[in-house]
VMD Tcl script that builds the backbone (N, CA, C; Angstrom):
set m [mol new atoms 549]
animate dup $m
set s [atomselect $m all]
$s set {name element resname resid chain x y z} {
  {N N MET 1 A -29.660 -10.044 -16.041}
  {CA C MET 1 A -29.609 -8.515 -15.997}
  {C C MET 1 A -29.778 -8.040 -14.838}
  {N N ALA 2 A -30.339 -8.076 -14.109}
  {CA C ALA 2 A -30.848 -7.838 -12.901}
  {C C ALA 2 A -30.183 -8.106 -11.498}
  {N N VAL 3 A -29.384 -9.874 -12.079}
  {CA C VAL 3 A -28.577 -9.600 -11.143}
  {C C VAL 3 A -27.030 -9.170 -10.223}
  {N N LEU 4 A -27.062 -8.659 -12.379}
  {CA C LEU 4 A -25.190 -8.005 -12.834}
  {C C LEU 4 A -26.074 -6.318 -11.719}
  {N N LYS 5 A -27.285 -5.412 -12.168}
  {CA C LYS 5 A -27.949 -4.560 -11.532}
  {C C LYS 5 A -27.040 -4.162 -10.177}
  {N N TRP 6 A -27.899 -5.522 -9.597}
  {CA C TRP 6 A -27.556 -5.122 -8.195}
  {C C TRP 6 A -26.116 -5.819 -7.882}
  {N N LEU 7 A -25.717 -6.829 -7.770}
  {CA C LEU 7 A -24.560 -6.727 -7.358}
  {C C LEU 7 A -23.302 -5.361 -7.924}
  {N N SER 8 A -23.561 -4.826 -8.999}
  {CA C SER 8 A -22.568 -3.857 -9.128}
  {C C SER 8 A -23.005 -2.577 -7.956}
  {N N ILE 9 A -24.517 -2.542 -7.945}
  {CA C ILE 9 A -24.794 -1.268 -7.433}
  {C C ILE 9 A -24.531 -1.620 -5.557}
  {N N CYS 10 A -24.390 -3.573 -4.956}
  {CA C CYS 10 A -23.847 -4.201 -3.740}
  {C C CYS 10 A -22.850 -3.779 -4.202}
  {N N LEU 11 A -21.307 -4.454 -4.488}
  {CA C LEU 11 A -20.477 -3.299 -4.561}
  {C C LEU 11 A -19.671 -1.878 -4.760}
  {N N THR 12 A -20.723 -1.419 -5.191}
  {CA C THR 12 A -21.010 -0.299 -4.835}
  {C C THR 12 A -20.333 0.791 -3.570}
  {N N LEU 13 A -21.555 0.477 -3.254}
  {CA C LEU 13 A -22.160 0.716 -1.658}
  {C C LEU 13 A -20.252 0.032 -0.958}
  {N N PHE 14 A -21.013 -1.112 -1.269}
  {CA C PHE 14 A -19.504 -2.298 -0.374}
  {C C PHE 14 A -17.766 -0.231 -0.257}
  {N N CYS 15 A -17.704 -0.031 -1.145}
  {CA C CYS 15 A -16.041 0.022 -1.965}
  {C C CYS 15 A -16.529 1.854 -0.682}
  {N N GLN 16 A -18.127 2.438 -1.721}
  {CA C GLN 16 A -18.375 3.833 -0.910}
  {C C GLN 16 A -18.206 3.631 0.516}
  {N N GLY 17 A -18.672 2.801 2.171}
  {CA C GLY 17 A -18.507 2.366 2.990}
  {C C GLY 17 A -17.143 2.397 3.370}
  {N N THR 18 A -16.677 1.291 2.652}
  {CA C THR 18 A -15.238 1.131 3.122}
  {C C THR 18 A -13.494 2.592 3.297}
  {N N ALA 19 A -14.302 3.193 1.837}
  {CA C ALA 19 A -13.515 4.193 1.422}
  {C C ALA 19 A -13.692 5.606 2.740}
  {N N ALA 20 A -14.685 5.045 3.166}
  {CA C ALA 20 A -15.310 6.293 4.237}
  {C C ALA 20 A -14.518 6.212 5.463}
  {N N SER 21 A -14.858 5.096 5.489}
  {CA C SER 21 A -14.738 4.257 6.953}
  {C C SER 21 A -12.527 3.871 7.268}
  {N N LYS 22 A -12.122 4.182 5.877}
  {CA C LYS 22 A -10.517 4.486 6.090}
  {C C LYS 22 A -9.697 6.131 6.506}
  {N N PRO 23 A -8.759 6.303 7.230}
  {CA C PRO 23 A -8.522 7.240 6.875}
  {C C PRO 23 A -7.470 8.094 6.014}
  {N N CYS 24 A -8.316 9.211 5.401}
  {CA C CYS 24 A -7.496 9.905 5.013}
  {C C CYS 24 A -5.750 10.183 4.113}
  {N N ARG 25 A -5.027 8.646 2.970}
  {CA C ARG 25 A -3.651 8.664 2.766}
  {C C ARG 25 A -2.967 9.585 3.243}
  {N N TRP 26 A -3.134 10.597 2.868}
  {CA C TRP 26 A -2.413 12.338 2.551}
  {C C TRP 26 A -2.063 11.903 4.150}
  {N N THR 27 A -2.943 11.722 4.847}
  {CA C THR 27 A -3.603 12.453 6.840}
  {C C THR 27 A -2.116 12.009 7.329}
  {N N GLN 28 A -2.817 10.550 6.672}
  {CA C GLN 28 A -1.626 8.946 7.337}
  {C C GLN 28 A -0.662 9.268 6.906}
  {N N PHE 29 A -0.121 9.708 5.543}
  {CA C PHE 29 A 1.614 9.584 5.557}
  {C C PHE 29 A 1.791 11.598 4.686}
  {N N ARG 30 A 1.439 12.160 5.172}
  {CA C ARG 30 A 2.429 13.412 4.812}
  {C C ARG 30 A 1.877 14.891 6.047}
  {N N LEU 31 A 1.025 14.659 5.562}
  {CA C LEU 31 A 0.524 15.429 6.878}
  {C C LEU 31 A 1.219 15.898 8.046}
  {N N GLY 32 A 2.114 14.840 8.790}
  {CA C GLY 32 A 2.465 14.760 10.544}
  {C C GLY 32 A 4.541 15.824 9.508}
  {N N LYS 33 A 5.246 15.476 8.515}
  {CA C LYS 33 A 6.127 15.661 7.842}
  {C C LYS 33 A 5.920 17.191 7.486}
  {N N LEU 34 A 4.319 17.323 6.721}
  {CA C LEU 34 A 4.282 19.088 7.170}
  {C C LEU 34 A 3.799 19.598 7.558}
  {N N ASN 35 A 4.111 19.402 8.291}
  {CA C ASN 35 A 3.770 19.841 9.666}
  {C C ASN 35 A 4.773 19.715 10.451}
  {N N ASP 36 A 5.834 19.118 10.008}
  {CA C ASP 36 A 6.982 19.609 10.972}
  {C C ASP 36 A 8.130 20.688 10.279}
  {N N VAL 37 A 7.226 20.384 8.970}
  {CA C VAL 37 A 8.560 21.805 7.977}
  {C C VAL 37 A 7.453 22.370 8.390}
  {N N SER 38 A 6.894 23.168 8.596}
  {CA C SER 38 A 6.029 24.129 9.377}
  {C C SER 38 A 6.415 25.534 10.659}
  {N N ILE 39 A 6.377 23.926 10.995}
  {CA C ILE 39 A 6.933 24.050 12.607}
  {C C ILE 39 A 8.617 24.557 12.885}
  {N N ASN 40 A 9.412 24.415 11.521}
  {CA C ASN 40 A 10.784 24.475 12.101}
  {C C ASN 40 A 10.475 25.566 11.006}
  {N N LEU 41 A 10.230 25.696 9.728}
  {CA C LEU 41 A 10.037 27.603 8.524}
  {C C LEU 41 A 9.661 28.847 10.239}
  {N N LEU 42 A 8.779 28.493 10.860}
  {CA C LEU 42 A 8.553 29.004 11.634}
  {C C LEU 42 A 9.931 29.525 12.981}
  {N N SER 43 A 10.447 28.613 12.799}
  {CA C SER 43 A 11.114 29.241 13.646}
  {C C SER 43 A 12.214 29.672 13.167}
  {N N GLU 44 A 12.589 29.203 11.849}
  {CA C GLU 44 A 13.875 29.532 11.096}
  {C C GLU 44 A 14.354 30.956 10.101}
  {N N MET 45 A 12.734 31.636 9.853}
  {CA C MET 45 A 12.648 32.509 9.533}
  {C C MET 45 A 12.727 33.792 10.119}
  {N N GLY 46 A 12.211 33.174 11.484}
  {CA C GLY 46 A 12.387 34.967 12.798}
  {C C GLY 46 A 13.425 34.388 13.798}
  {N N GLY 47 A 14.219 33.445 13.990}
  {CA C GLY 47 A 15.357 33.096 14.747}
  {C C GLY 47 A 14.778 33.240 15.984}
  {N N LEU 48 A 14.957 33.696 17.193}
  {CA C LEU 48 A 15.176 33.307 18.367}
  {C C LEU 48 A 13.774 35.135 18.716}
  {N N PHE 49 A 13.393 34.168 20.190}
  {CA C PHE 49 A 12.463 35.608 20.255}
  {C C PHE 49 A 13.083 36.723 19.776}
  {N N PRO 50 A 12.960 38.021 19.413}
  {CA C PRO 50 A 13.715 39.155 19.623}
  {C C PRO 50 A 13.399 40.082 21.822}
  {N N LEU 51 A 14.344 40.512 21.710}
  {CA C LEU 51 A 14.795 41.347 23.002}
  {C C LEU 51 A 13.432 42.492 23.237}
  {N N MET 52 A 13.089 43.062 21.698}
  {CA C MET 52 A 13.761 44.185 21.474}
  {C C MET 52 A 11.970 43.906 22.502}
  {N N CYS 53 A 10.923 42.897 21.788}
  {CA C CYS 53 A 9.473 42.317 23.049}
  {C C CYS 53 A 8.840 42.531 23.577}
  {N N ALA 54 A 10.252 42.457 24.489}
  {CA C ALA 54 A 10.391 41.028 25.857}
  {C C ALA 54 A 8.798 41.608 26.150}
  {N N GLU 55 A 8.586 43.142 26.262}
  {CA C GLU 55 A 8.287 44.343 26.815}
  {C C GLU 55 A 6.225 43.703 27.023}
  {N N GLU 56 A 6.344 43.354 26.175}
  {CA C GLU 56 A 4.910 43.730 24.335}
  {C C GLU 56 A 4.268 41.971 24.969}
  {N N ASN 57 A 5.745 41.035 25.419}
  {CA C ASN 57 A 4.880 39.419 24.757}
  {C C ASN 57 A 3.924 39.642 26.318}
  {N N VAL 58 A 3.705 38.465 26.075}
  {CA C VAL 58 A 2.104 38.135 26.702}
  {C C VAL 58 A 1.956 37.110 26.874}
  {N N GLU 59 A 1.141 37.011 27.819}
  {CA C GLU 59 A 0.862 35.175 28.269}
  {C C GLU 59 A 0.638 33.909 27.386}
  {N N GLN 60 A 1.651 32.099 27.230}
  {CA C GLN 60 A 0.801 32.272 25.903}
  {C C GLN 60 A -0.750 32.228 26.399}
  {N N MET 61 A -1.294 32.323 25.110}
  {CA C MET 61 A -2.882 32.720 24.985}
  {C C MET 61 A -3.023 30.565 24.361}
  {N N PHE 62 A -2.626 29.917 23.859}
  {CA C PHE 62 A -2.837 28.932 23.574}
  {C C PHE 62 A -3.405 28.088 24.468}
  {N N PRO 63 A -5.280 26.898 24.297}
  {CA C PRO 63 A -5.213 26.547 25.426}
  {C C PRO 63 A -4.016 25.271 24.923}
  {N N GLU 64 A -4.040 24.860 26.459}
  {CA C GLU 64 A -3.151 23.006 26.418}
  {C C GLU 64 A -4.136 21.933 25.851}
  {N N ASP 65 A -4.717 22.312 26.228}
  {CA C ASP 65 A -6.341 21.087 26.193}
  {C C ASP 65 A -6.935 21.360 24.659}
  {N N LEU 66 A -7.236 22.541 24.288}
  {CA C LEU 66 A -8.008 21.646 22.885}
  {C C LEU 66 A -7.815 21.508 22.253}
  {N N TYR 67 A -6.672 20.512 21.747}
  {CA C TYR 67 A -6.611 18.915 20.690}
  {C C TYR 67 A -7.301 17.920 21.799}
  {N N LYS 68 A -7.417 17.949 23.035}
  {CA C LYS 68 A -7.636 16.593 23.265}
  {C C LYS 68 A -9.444 17.327 23.472}
  {N N ASN 69 A -10.198 18.447 22.925}
  {CA C ASN 69 A -11.255 18.514 23.203}
  {C C ASN 69 A -11.928 17.817 21.610}
  {N N THR 70 A -10.975 17.310 20.797}
  {CA C THR 70 A -10.887 17.056 19.731}
  {C C THR 70 A -11.445 15.093 19.604}
  {N N GLU 71 A -11.595 15.244 20.410}
  {CA C GLU 71 A -11.104 13.176 20.690}
  {C C GLU 71 A -11.642 12.750 19.761}
  {N N GLY 72 A -13.256 13.042 19.584}
  {CA C GLY 72 A -14.293 12.093 18.713}
  {C C GLY 72 A -14.484 12.927 16.905}
  {N N GLU 73 A -13.410 13.576 16.730}
  {CA C GLU 73 A -13.624 13.976 15.394}
  {C C GLU 73 A -12.249 13.732 14.642}
  {N N ASP 74 A -12.878 13.892 12.990}
  {CA C ASP 74 A -11.612 13.298 11.673}
  {C C ASP 74 A -9.781 13.990 11.762}
  {N N VAL 75 A -9.141 13.646 12.344}
  {CA C VAL 75 A -8.039 14.050 12.457}
  {C C VAL 75 A -7.253 15.421 10.969}
  {N N SER 76 A -8.115 14.804 9.874}
  {CA C SER 76 A -8.750 16.150 8.632}
  {C C SER 76 A -8.959 17.437 9.260}
  {N N VAL 77 A -10.837 16.289 9.453}
  {CA C VAL 77 A -11.121 17.996 10.129}
  {C C VAL 77 A -10.638 18.654 10.976}
  {N N VAL 78 A -10.212 18.523 11.460}
  {CA C VAL 78 A -9.675 18.937 13.075}
  {C C VAL 78 A -8.191 19.887 12.235}
  {N N ALA 79 A -6.954 19.275 11.607}
  {CA C ALA 79 A -6.696 19.169 10.883}
  {C C ALA 79 A -6.684 20.932 9.731}
  {N N LEU 80 A -7.754 20.367 9.036}
  {CA C LEU 80 A -8.408 21.449 8.127}
  {C C LEU 80 A -8.635 23.023 8.880}
  {N N GLU 81 A -9.372 22.395 9.729}
  {CA C GLU 81 A -9.444 23.878 10.491}
  {C C GLU 81 A -8.429 24.304 11.193}
  {N N ALA 82 A -7.491 24.040 11.648}
  {CA C ALA 82 A -5.997 24.494 13.314}
  {C C ALA 82 A -6.105 25.388 10.802}
  {N N MET 83 A -5.716 24.420 10.129}
  {CA C MET 83 A -4.348 25.282 9.115}
  {C C MET 83 A -5.341 25.853 8.431}
  {N N ARG 84 A -6.393 26.798 8.204}
  {CA C ARG 84 A -7.103 27.625 7.259}
  {C C ARG 84 A -6.790 29.149 8.466}
  {N N TYR 85 A -7.492 28.442 9.403}
  {CA C TYR 85 A -6.705 29.477 10.628}
  {C C TYR 85 A -4.897 30.216 10.841}
  {N N VAL 86 A -5.110 29.426 10.036}
  {CA C VAL 86 A -3.010 29.685 10.308}
  {C C VAL 86 A -3.143 30.965 8.683}
  {N N GLU 87 A -3.147 29.622 7.464}
  {CA C GLU 87 A -3.442 30.174 6.783}
  {C C GLU 87 A -3.933 32.347 6.289}
  {N N GLN 88 A -4.956 32.538 6.517}
  {CA C GLN 88 A -5.359 33.166 7.519}
  {C C GLN 88 A -4.384 34.938 7.725}
  {N N VAL 89 A -4.809 34.212 9.031}
  {CA C VAL 89 A -4.015 35.029 10.144}
  {C C VAL 89 A -2.140 35.138 9.120}
  {N N TYR 90 A -2.032 34.487 8.492}
  {CA C TYR 90 A -0.488 34.739 7.725}
  {C C TYR 90 A -1.129 35.448 6.422}
  {N N ASN 91 A -2.581 36.171 5.762}
  {CA C ASN 91 A -2.822 37.125 4.940}
  {C C ASN 91 A -3.150 38.947 4.580}
  {N N ASN 92 A -2.425 38.356 6.127}
  {CA C ASN 92 A -2.902 40.035 6.755}
  {C C ASN 92 A -1.579 40.982 6.337}
  {N N SER 93 A -1.386 41.506 6.585}
  {CA C SER 93 A 0.531 42.894 6.483}
  {C C SER 93 A 0.963 42.518 7.449}
  {N N LEU 94 A 2.002 41.438 6.230}
  {CA C LEU 94 A 4.108 40.988 6.653}
  {C C LEU 94 A 4.431 42.596 6.766}
  {N N THR 95 A 4.122 43.710 6.284}
  {CA C THR 95 A 4.308 44.420 6.179}
  {C C THR 95 A 5.629 45.197 7.061}
  {N N SER 96 A 5.900 45.064 8.175}
  {CA C SER 96 A 6.971 45.185 9.837}
  {C C SER 96 A 7.114 43.848 9.869}
  {N N VAL 97 A 7.691 43.522 9.238}
  {CA C VAL 97 A 7.707 41.514 9.901}
  {C C VAL 97 A 9.681 41.932 9.118}
  {N N THR 98 A 10.932 41.271 10.429}
  {CA C THR 98 A 11.868 41.504 9.754}
  {C C THR 98 A 12.683 39.968 9.576}
  {N N TRP 99 A 11.296 39.435 9.219}
  {CA C TRP 99 A 12.161 37.619 9.274}
  {C C TRP 99 A 13.525 37.229 7.221}
  {N N ASN 100 A 12.930 36.263 7.843}
  {CA C ASN 100 A 14.151 36.028 6.143}
  {C C ASN 100 A 12.507 35.566 5.544}
  {N N LYS 101 A 12.824 36.352 4.010}
  {CA C LYS 101 A 11.483 36.813 3.158}
  {C C LYS 101 A 11.771 35.058 2.689}
  {N N ILE 102 A 12.062 34.641 2.133}
  {CA C ILE 102 A 12.124 33.427 1.289}
  {C C ILE 102 A 12.060 32.378 2.076}
  {N N LYS 103 A 12.023 32.069 3.663}
  {CA C LYS 103 A 11.935 31.158 4.368}
  {C C LYS 103 A 10.364 31.619 5.023}
  {N N LEU 104 A 9.761 32.675 5.430}
  {CA C LEU 104 A 8.733 33.020 4.858}
  {C C LEU 104 A 7.156 32.281 4.103}
  {N N ASN 105 A 7.640 33.229 2.864}
  {CA C ASN 105 A 6.913 32.545 1.250}
  {C C ASN 105 A 7.629 30.667 1.537}
  {N N MET 106 A 8.466 29.768 2.150}
  {CA C MET 106 A 7.830 28.806 1.882}
  {C C MET 106 A 7.092 28.143 3.175}
  {N N PHE 107 A 6.882 29.041 4.267}
  {CA C PHE 107 A 6.197 28.142 4.491}
  {C C PHE 107 A 4.480 28.660 4.355}
  {N N GLN 108 A 4.026 29.868 4.248}
  {CA C GLN 108 A 3.028 30.130 3.449}
  {C C GLN 108 A 2.157 28.356 2.279}
  {N N ASN 109 A 3.243 28.263 1.729}
  {CA C ASN 109 A 3.258 27.739 0.931}
  {C C ASN 109 A 2.800 26.559 1.068}
  {N N VAL 110 A 3.877 25.705 2.640}
  {CA C VAL 110 A 3.128 24.674 2.749}
  {C C VAL 110 A 2.490 24.379 2.902}
  {N N ILE 111 A 2.025 24.997 4.521}
  {CA C ILE 111 A 0.092 25.986 5.340}
  {C C ILE 111 A 0.198 25.932 3.721}
  {N N TYR 112 A -0.383 25.731 2.690}
  {CA C TYR 112 A -1.518 26.293 1.602}
  {C C TYR 112 A -1.643 25.227 1.302}
  {N N ARG 113 A -0.762 24.072 0.956}
  {CA C ARG 113 A -0.484 22.908 0.266}
  {C C ARG 113 A -1.162 21.587 1.491}
  {N N GLN 114 A -1.250 22.066 2.948}
  {CA C GLN 114 A -1.565 21.175 3.266}
  {C C GLN 114 A -2.912 21.791 3.285}
  {N N VAL 115 A -3.417 22.901 3.354}
  {CA C VAL 115 A -4.919 23.406 3.608}
  {C C VAL 115 A -5.131 22.842 1.596}
  {N N GLN 116 A -5.163 22.666 1.589}
  {CA C GLN 116 A -5.649 21.799 -0.145}
  {C C GLN 116 A -5.641 20.223 -0.369}
  {N N ASN 117 A -4.788 19.824 0.428}
  {CA C ASN 117 A -4.658 17.713 0.275}
  {C C ASN 117 A -5.633 17.943 1.699}
  {N N LEU 118 A -5.703 19.209 2.418}
  {CA C LEU 118 A -6.714 18.129 3.552}
  {C C LEU 118 A -8.275 18.895 3.578}
  {N N GLU 119 A -8.810 19.813 2.338}
  {CA C GLU 119 A -9.995 19.810 1.575}
  {C C GLU 119 A -9.454 19.195 0.819}
  {N N LEU 120 A -9.046 17.993 0.285}
  {CA C LEU 120 A -9.399 16.694 -1.006}
  {C C LEU 120 A -9.810 15.710 0.389}
  {N N CYS 121 A -9.290 15.199 2.025}
  {CA C CYS 121 A -9.895 14.312 2.707}
  {C C CYS 121 A -10.744 14.945 2.688}
  {N N VAL 122 A -10.757 15.926 3.194}
  {CA C VAL 122 A -12.123 15.854 4.098}
  {C C VAL 122 A -13.580 16.351 3.084}
  {N N VAL 123 A -14.453 15.209 2.147}
  {CA C VAL 123 A -15.337 15.293 1.571}
  {C C VAL 123 A -16.128 16.788 1.356}
  {N N GLY 124 A -16.903 17.489 0.610}
  {CA C GLY 124 A -16.692 18.889 0.255}
  {C C GLY 124 A -16.674 19.642 0.781}
  {N N GLY 125 A -15.543 19.814 1.634}
  {CA C GLY 125 A -14.255 21.067 2.189}
  {C C GLY 125 A -14.814 21.901 3.733}
  {N N VAL 126 A -15.702 20.894 4.230}
  {CA C VAL 126 A -16.087 21.065 4.880}
  {C C VAL 126 A -15.425 22.047 5.767}
  {N N TRP 127 A -15.771 23.234 6.429}
  {CA C TRP 127 A -15.567 24.817 7.039}
  {C C TRP 127 A -15.172 23.860 9.035}
  {N N GLU 128 A -17.502 23.559 9.115}
  {CA C GLU 128 A -17.154 24.494 10.378}
  {C C GLU 128 A -17.039 22.472 11.200}
  {N N SER 129 A -16.219 22.077 12.078}
  {CA C SER 129 A -16.052 20.458 12.410}
  {C C SER 129 A -17.602 20.651 13.898}
  {N N SER 130 A -17.262 18.787 14.220}
  {CA C SER 130 A -19.342 17.542 13.924}
  {C C SER 130 A -19.096 17.743 14.996}
  {N N GLY 131 A -17.921 19.009 15.947}
  {CA C GLY 131 A -17.851 19.299 17.437}
  {C C GLY 131 A -17.910 20.253 17.702}
  {N N ASP 132 A -17.804 20.584 19.119}
  {CA C ASP 132 A -17.689 21.906 19.328}
  {C C ASP 132 A -16.782 22.109 19.914}
  {N N GLY 133 A -16.091 21.394 20.778}
  {CA C GLY 133 A -14.966 21.688 21.826}
  {C C GLY 133 A -14.279 22.390 21.133}
  {N N GLY 134 A -13.525 21.367 20.468}
  {CA C GLY 134 A -12.427 22.281 19.227}
  {C C GLY 134 A -12.041 23.738 18.748}
  {N N SER 135 A -13.452 23.152 17.811}
  {CA C SER 135 A -14.009 24.705 17.121}
  {C C SER 135 A -13.712 25.940 17.101}
  {N N VAL 136 A -15.266 25.706 18.553}
  {CA C VAL 136 A -15.529 26.829 19.214}
  {C C VAL 136 A -14.206 27.150 20.018}
  {N N THR 137 A -12.624 26.838 20.741}
  {CA C THR 137 A -11.721 27.237 21.629}
  {C C THR 137 A -11.094 27.100 20.111}
  {N N LEU 138 A -10.444 26.486 19.443}
  {CA C LEU 138 A -9.960 26.965 18.160}
  {C C LEU 138 A -10.460 28.424 17.527}
  {N N LYS 139 A -12.051 28.594 17.333}
  {CA C LYS 139 A -11.560 30.248 16.346}
  {C C LYS 139 A -11.295 31.539 17.503}
  {N N THR 140 A -11.631 30.750 18.270}
  {CA C THR 140 A -11.257 32.340 19.685}
  {C C THR 140 A -10.203 32.106 20.326}
  {N N TYR 141 A -9.252 31.335 20.111}
  {CA C TYR 141 A -7.778 31.314 19.821}
  {C C TYR 141 A -7.956 32.520 19.047}
  {N N PHE 142 A -7.187 32.280 17.638}
  {CA C PHE 142 A -6.877 33.111 16.434}
  {C C PHE 142 A -7.468 34.513 16.273}
  {N N ASN 143 A -9.398 34.545 16.811}
  {CA C ASN 143 A -9.546 35.058 17.270}
  {C C ASN 143 A -8.269 36.295 18.188}
  {N N LYS 144 A -7.874 35.795 19.030}
  {CA C LYS 144 A -7.657 36.919 20.151}
  {C C LYS 144 A -5.902 37.238 19.078}
  {N N LEU 145 A -5.195 36.314 18.795}
  {CA C LEU 145 A -4.212 36.457 17.061}
  {C C LEU 145 A -3.933 37.253 16.923}
  {N N ASN 146 A -5.988 37.657 16.613}
  {CA C ASN 146 A -5.971 38.797 15.047}
  {C C ASN 146 A -6.106 39.444 16.232}
  {N N THR 147 A -7.182 40.350 16.543}
  {CA C THR 147 A -6.984 41.369 17.896}
  {C C THR 147 A -4.882 41.567 18.533}
  {N N VAL 148 A -4.554 40.619 18.465}
  {CA C VAL 148 A -3.187 41.271 19.154}
  {C C VAL 148 A -2.178 42.286 17.576}
  {N N LEU 149 A -2.796 41.436 16.337}
  {CA C LEU 149 A -2.127 41.959 15.689}
  {C C LEU 149 A -2.954 43.656 15.163}
  {N N LYS 150 A -4.311 43.456 15.698}
  {CA C LYS 150 A -5.111 44.514 15.621}
  {C C LYS 150 A -4.625 45.539 16.377}
  {N N GLU 151 A -4.693 45.552 17.360}
  {CA C GLU 151 A -4.123 45.670 18.667}
  {C C GLU 151 A -2.674 46.715 18.338}
  {N N LYS 152 A -1.804 46.190 17.718}
  {CA C LYS 152 A -0.429 46.389 18.112}
  {C C LYS 152 A -0.041 46.568 16.864}
  {N N GLU 153 A -1.531 47.361 15.585}
  {CA C GLU 153 A -1.187 47.791 13.798}
  {C C GLU 153 A 0.152 46.938 13.642}
  {N N HIS 154 A 0.143 45.698 14.068}
  {CA C HIS 154 A 0.942 44.316 12.616}
  {C C HIS 154 A 2.261 44.961 12.066}
  {N N SER 155 A 2.182 45.152 14.527}
  {CA C SER 155 A 4.480 45.470 13.883}
  {C C SER 155 A 4.911 44.629 14.645}
  {N N ALA 156 A 5.953 44.215 13.880}
  {CA C ALA 156 A 6.695 44.308 14.398}
  {C C ALA 156 A 6.849 43.141 15.499}
  {N N CYS 157 A 6.523 43.940 16.648}
  {CA C CYS 157 A 7.025 42.570 17.455}
  {C C CYS 157 A 5.787 42.060 17.163}
  {N N ALA 158 A 4.091 42.621 17.948}
  {CA C ALA 158 A 3.091 41.958 17.303}
  {C C ALA 158 A 3.320 39.906 16.846}
  {N N TRP 159 A 4.371 40.283 14.798}
  {CA C TRP 159 A 3.811 39.939 14.585}
  {C C TRP 159 A 5.017 38.354 15.404}
  {N N GLU 160 A 6.500 38.863 16.025}
  {CA C GLU 160 A 6.945 37.841 16.837}
  {C C GLU 160 A 6.050 36.706 18.178}
  {N N ILE 161 A 5.289 38.085 18.824}
  {CA C ILE 161 A 3.478 37.138 18.962}
  {C C ILE 161 A 3.294 35.574 19.350}
  {N N VAL 162 A 2.811 36.542 17.837}
  {CA C VAL 162 A 1.645 35.241 16.858}
  {C C VAL 162 A 2.553 34.164 16.121}
  {N N ARG 163 A 3.890 34.520 16.354}
  {CA C ARG 163 A 4.663 33.179 15.536}
  {C C ARG 163 A 5.094 31.928 15.859}
  {N N LYS 164 A 5.475 33.042 18.056}
  {CA C LYS 164 A 5.500 31.822 18.838}
  {C C LYS 164 A 4.098 31.510 18.722}
  {N N GLU 165 A 2.989 32.234 18.944}
  {CA C GLU 165 A 2.152 31.241 19.187}
  {C C GLU 165 A 1.639 30.133 18.668}
  {N N ILE 166 A 2.151 30.395 17.136}
  {CA C ILE 166 A 0.827 29.842 15.620}
  {C C ILE 166 A 2.152 28.618 16.270}
  {N N ARG 167 A 3.402 28.842 16.123}
  {CA C ARG 167 A 4.504 27.581 16.331}
  {C C ARG 167 A 3.920 26.463 17.391}
  {N N GLU 168 A 4.021 26.894 19.394}
  {CA C GLU 168 A 2.352 26.192 19.636}
  {C C GLU 168 A 1.912 25.537 19.100}
  {N N ASN 169 A 1.226 26.006 18.803}
  {CA C ASN 169 A -0.656 25.974 17.144}
  {C C ASN 169 A 0.468 24.266 17.174}
  {N N LEU 170 A 0.751 24.893 16.425}
  {CA C LEU 170 A 1.902 23.229 15.086}
  {C C LEU 170 A 2.006 22.443 16.146}
  {N N VAL 171 A 2.760 22.698 16.874}
  {CA C VAL 171 A 3.061 21.739 18.426}
  {C C VAL 171 A 1.919 20.776 18.528}
  {N N GLN 172 A 1.771 21.878 19.644}
  {CA C GLN 172 A 0.964 20.878 19.635}
  {C C GLN 172 A -0.164 19.786 18.342}
  {N N LEU 173 A -0.214 20.897 17.348}
  {CA C LEU 173 A -1.544 20.166 17.151}
  {C C LEU 173 A -0.684 19.058 15.413}
  {N N LYS 174 A 0.804 19.024 16.015}
  {CA C LYS 174 A 1.997 17.948 16.167}
  {C C LYS 174 A 1.567 16.738 16.627}
  {N N LYS 175 A 1.804 16.906 17.970}
  {CA C LYS 175 A 1.219 15.665 19.057}
  {C C LYS 175 A -0.241 14.902 19.043}
  {N N PHE 176 A -1.786 15.787 18.492}
  {CA C PHE 176 A -2.942 15.721 18.181}
  {C C PHE 176 A -2.250 14.501 16.823}
  {N N ILE 177 A -1.743 14.663 16.069}
  {CA C ILE 177 A -2.380 14.429 14.713}
  {C C ILE 177 A -0.888 13.292 15.362}
  {N N ASP 178 A 0.162 12.545 15.645}
  {CA C ASP 178 A 0.825 11.178 15.927}
  {C C ASP 178 A 0.371 10.776 17.438}
  {N N SER 179 A -0.915 10.989 17.427}
  {CA C SER 179 A -1.679 9.823 18.679}
  {C C SER 179 A -2.657 9.591 18.189}
  {N N ARG 180 A -2.919 10.593 17.433}
  {CA C ARG 180 A -4.501 9.772 15.808}
  {C C ARG 180 A -3.879 8.571 15.292}
  {N N VAL 181 A -2.607 8.801 14.228}
  {CA C VAL 181 A -3.343 8.687 13.168}
  {C C VAL 181 A -1.514 7.853 12.939}
  {N N LYS 182 A -1.589 6.057 13.275}
  {CA C LYS 182 A -0.857 5.088 12.479}
  {C C LYS 182 A -0.723 5.067 11.803}
  {N N PRO 183 A 0.395 4.893 10.893}
  {CA C PRO 183 A 1.138 3.852 8.805}
  {C C PRO 183 A 1.245 2.786 8.938}
}
mol reanalyze $m
mol bondsrecalc $m
mol representation Tube
mol addrep $m
């Protein structure tokens, strides 16, 4: 009887260790595809950057090396943090936007789905990442986007700047995912 208990404990520990060392299957097979859908919806919902907003457009705020600073971190944790920030931004007042409302709703739903699935991948729904590099930089970047929205009083042009920036963020996140996730 003692041998059976010992064997079941060893088997349980082995299975947990094996599961913990493997990347989340959802991240491996679905995250990149949903990220592509998000990028396309951002482009389709508003079209090209409006000429009327050209004067208000700011230099690109996205730090090109942001996802390079997350070398030792789990893809699911990094992606979850980024998606949560995107979700928070798009929960702001969107009354001034002239985007296709159906595409906007689809975009918000795809982001929500990514957050929900990534939370399942990241045990306990971790919010803060384990390292300093990407996390602090990502938070600073999204604070800048929120500042643009506030300073420009959530105007249509402010939202166009944010849409352009978040699209670039998702493109870079996609490159990060592709470089780290091997199906």
